[in-house]
N, C-alpha and C positions, 0 to 999 in steps of 0.2 A: 519500414518499421517506424519511421519518424511520424510526427504529428499525433502520436498517441497522447491521451489526456491523463495526467497524473495528479492525484490529490496528495498534498503533503500536509500531514497533521502532526503538529508539534507545538507545545506551549512556549518553547524557547524561540522568540522572534528572530534572533540572529541565525539560528540553525535553519529555521523555516525559510527565511529570506535568502540566505546564501545557497542552500540546497536548491531552492526554486530557481534562482538565477543560473546556477550551474547547469541544471537539467534543461532549463529553457534555452540556454546557449547551445545545447546539444540537440535542439529540434523538437523538444517535447512541449506540449501545451500544459501549463501549470496552473493549478488552483491551490490556494493556501487556506488552511484552517487552524485556528489556535486551540481548539478543544473539540470534544465529542459532540457538543450541541451544534457547533458550526458544521461539522462533518455531516451530521444527520440532516441538517437543513439543505446542504449542498446536494446530498443524494436524492432528495425529493425532486431535484431538477434534472437528474440523470446520473448514471454511474460512469465513473472514469474507466480507463483501461487498466489502472493499477493504483493502489494506495500505499504510500510510505507513511507508516504509523508509529508514533512514539508510544511507549507503554506507560510511563509515569507522567500523568497529566492531572491537573486539578479537575474535580468533577468525575465524569466517567473515564475510567482508565482504558488504555489501549487494548488490553486483553479482552475486556468486555465488548469494545467496539469491533475487534477482530471476530469474536464469536458472532456478533450481530451481522457483520458483513458475510460471514460464512453461511449463516442460516438463511439469509435473504438473497444471496447472489453468488456468482462464481468469480467475482472480481479478485484478482490476485492481490495479496497483501505482503509487504515487506516491513517487518518490525525494525525500527531504528531506535535503539535505546541504550542507556548507560548501564543497564542490568547485564553484566557480563558473565555471571556464573552459569555453569552448565545446566542447573535446574531451571533457571529462567528461560534459557534457550529452548530446552525441551518442552516446557509448558507452553511457550509461544507457538512452537510448531504443532503441538497437540491441539491448541485452540484453533488451528486452521491457517496459520501464517505459511506463506510459501517460501519465505527466506527470513533471515535474521541478521542484522548488521549492528555491531556494537560501537557506541560512541566512546571516544572520538573515532572518527572514521575518515577514510580517504574518499573524497567525492568520486574519484575515478572508479574505485571499487564498487561503490553504490551504483554508478552508471552501468558498469558491467553486469552487476547482479540484476538490475532492472531489465536490461536488454535480454539477459538469459531467461528470466521468468516470462517476459513477454513472448519470446521466441517459442517457449514450451507451450504457453497457453494459447497462442494464436495458431499453433499447428495442430491443436486437438480437433478431431472431427466433430461435426455438429451432433448434438444429442438427439436421438430419435425416441419419441414417446408414442407408442403404438404406431399409427401411420402418419403422425405429425412430425416433421423435422424442425428442430429448434436449433438455430445457429446464433452466435453472438453478433 
């Protein structure tokens, strides 16, 4: 499962860097983005295996980015945000997030959730469209 590529999108440099370092130390390839514009530019060069996405960012917010990712790809999204209320979690999941982690968070829990989401998404069978098989 290791060597998967994860994009971490958060406007807080400390969280971005520390999370990236922690996940990198656990065998993941990491790319960092400070905002939605940077994420959209990165996606033009290829999709990651998973996106860790903050909700409250200047410019385009994480929910809008999550919706965009869901409309254009099957890439798994884990929302990482300070918005802890139940309604925010529900909206995030309804927008297409695969999981939701509230700040402050334990990096080990985030790692476990990433591995869990990747395990589920990697075990899905390829999608068949008529006689054409599409696999990730």
